C-alpha positions in Angstrom: -0.2 160.1 -27.7 2.9 161.5 -26.0 1.5 165.0 -26.4 -1.7 163.9 -24.6 0.2 162.1 -21.9 2.4 165.1 -21.2 -0.6 167.4 -21.0 -2.6 165.0 -18.8 0.4 164.0 -16.6 3.1 166.7 -16.6 5.0 164.8 -13.9 5.5 161.9 -16.4 8.3 163.7 -18.2 11.0 162.1 -16.1 9.7 158.5 -16.3 9.1 158.9 -20.1 12.6 160.2 -20.5 14.0 157.3 -18.5 12.1 154.9 -20.8 13.5 156.6 -23.9 17.0 156.4 -22.5 16.6 152.7 -21.8 15.6 152.2 -25.4 18.6 154.2 -26.6 20.9 152.1 -24.3 19.5 148.8 -25.5 19.6 149.9 -29.2 23.2 151.0 -28.7 24.1 147.6 -27.2 22.5 145.8 -30.1 24.3 148.1 -32.6 27.6 147.5 -30.8 27.2 143.7 -30.7 26.2 143.7 -34.4 29.1 146.0 -35.4 32.0 144.8 -37.4 34.4 145.2 -34.4 32.4 142.8 -32.3 31.9 140.3 -35.2 35.6 140.5 -36.0 36.4 139.7 -32.4 34.1 136.7 -32.5 35.5 135.5 -35.8 39.1 135.8 -34.7 38.4 134.0 -31.4 35.5 131.9 -32.5 37.0 128.6 -31.2 37.7 130.1 -27.7 34.2 131.6 -27.5 32.6 128.3 -28.6 34.6 126.3 -26.0 33.9 128.7 -23.2 30.2 129.5 -23.7 28.9 126.8 -26.0 28.1 129.4 -28.6 27.8 133.2 -29.0 28.4 135.5 -26.1 28.4 139.3 -25.9 31.7 141.0 -26.4 33.0 143.6 -23.9 35.5 146.1 -25.1 38.6 147.1 -23.2 37.6 150.3 -21.4 41.0 150.9 -19.8 42.2 153.5 -22.3 38.9 155.3 -22.1 38.9 155.3 -18.3 42.4 156.6 -18.3 41.6 159.6 -20.5 39.9 162.6 -18.9 39.1 164.0 -22.3 37.3 160.8 -23.3 35.4 160.5 -20.0 34.4 164.2 -20.3 33.1 163.6 -23.9 31.2 160.5 -22.8 29.6 162.2 -19.9 28.7 165.3 -22.0 27.2 163.1 -24.7 25.3 160.9 -22.3 24.1 163.6 -19.9 23.7 166.7 -22.0 23.1 165.8 -25.6 21.1 162.6 -24.8 19.5 162.7 -21.4 18.8 166.4 -21.1 17.6 166.6 -24.7 15.1 163.8 -24.2 13.9 165.3 -21.0 13.4 168.8 -22.5 11.7 167.1 -25.5 9.2 165.4 -23.1 8.5 168.8 -21.4 8.1 170.5 -24.8 5.3 168.1 -25.7 3.3 169.7 -22.8 3.3 173.0 -24.7 3.7 172.3 -28.4 1.5 170.1 -30.6 3.1 166.9 -31.7 3.2 167.9 -35.3 5.1 171.1 -34.6 7.5 169.3 -32.3 8.2 166.7 -35.0 8.9 169.4 -37.5 11.3 171.1 -35.1 13.1 167.8 -34.2 13.3 166.9 -37.9 15.2 170.1 -38.7 17.8 169.4 -36.0 20.4 167.9 -38.4 20.2 171.1 -40.5 21.0 173.2 -37.5 23.8 170.9 -36.5 25.3 171.0 -40.0 25.0 174.8 -40.2 26.6 175.3 -36.7 29.4 172.8 -37.4 30.1 174.5 -40.8 30.2 177.9 -39.1 32.2 176.9 -36.0 34.7 174.3 -37.2 34.6 174.6 -41.0 32.7 171.4 -41.7 32.1 171.0 -45.4 28.6 170.9 -46.8 28.6 168.9 -50.0 26.1 168.1 -52.7 24.7 165.0 -50.8 24.2 167.2 -47.7 22.3 169.8 -49.8 20.1 167.0 -51.2 19.4 165.7 -47.7 18.6 169.3 -46.5 16.3 169.8 -49.5 14.3 166.6 -48.6 14.1 167.6 -44.9 12.9 171.1 -45.6 10.5 169.7 -48.3 9.1 167.1 -45.9 8.6 169.9 -43.3 6.8 172.1 -45.8 4.6 169.2 -46.9 3.8 168.3 -43.3 2.8 171.9 -42.5 0.7 172.1 -45.7 -1.0 168.8 -44.8 -1.8 170.2 -41.3 -3.6 173.1 -43.0 -6.0 170.6 -44.7 -9.7 171.0 -43.7 -12.3 168.4 -43.4 -15.3 169.2 -45.7 -18.6 167.5 -45.0 -21.6 167.2 -47.3 -24.7 168.3 -45.5 -27.0 166.0 -47.4 -25.0 162.7 -47.5 -23.1 163.4 -44.2 -19.9 162.2 -46.0 -16.7 164.0 -45.0 -13.4 164.3 -47.0 -10.2 166.0 -46.2 -9.7 168.9 -48.7 -6.4 168.8 -50.5 -4.3 171.8 -49.2 -2.4 172.0 -52.4 -5.4 172.9 -54.6 
């Protein structure tokens, strides 16, 4: 459906990206609030929280050390603007030109490229569990491509159609 929307309304790339970013932000907030750090803060100070709010309230971390560090701020802005916002925007634009199945395969292989680049640039290790994960990713991509090659075969007499198994 995203592929159809992007072809029909090319100007929708920015609003669609904004919606995706909102979902990422909300999921991040939920993940943070459910994280052990937030739960530990609530458990350690449960009485104070209960007295002040009558129950659970969201936790807010101390941002002072982060705001004081130019390196941390740079990393946060880079992660937010380049690797998240720009990536989602480019992804939305790509759906105008590439079929959804092809785009899904490309996006699925992203962890493989990230692992290969990190192994090459910074010497990140690539262990047995990583190899198993890579095998499953590549296998799923091959399977998806093969399934995309399946053809619908219709019987002229009964008018019944079936999808031919591409693995035969």
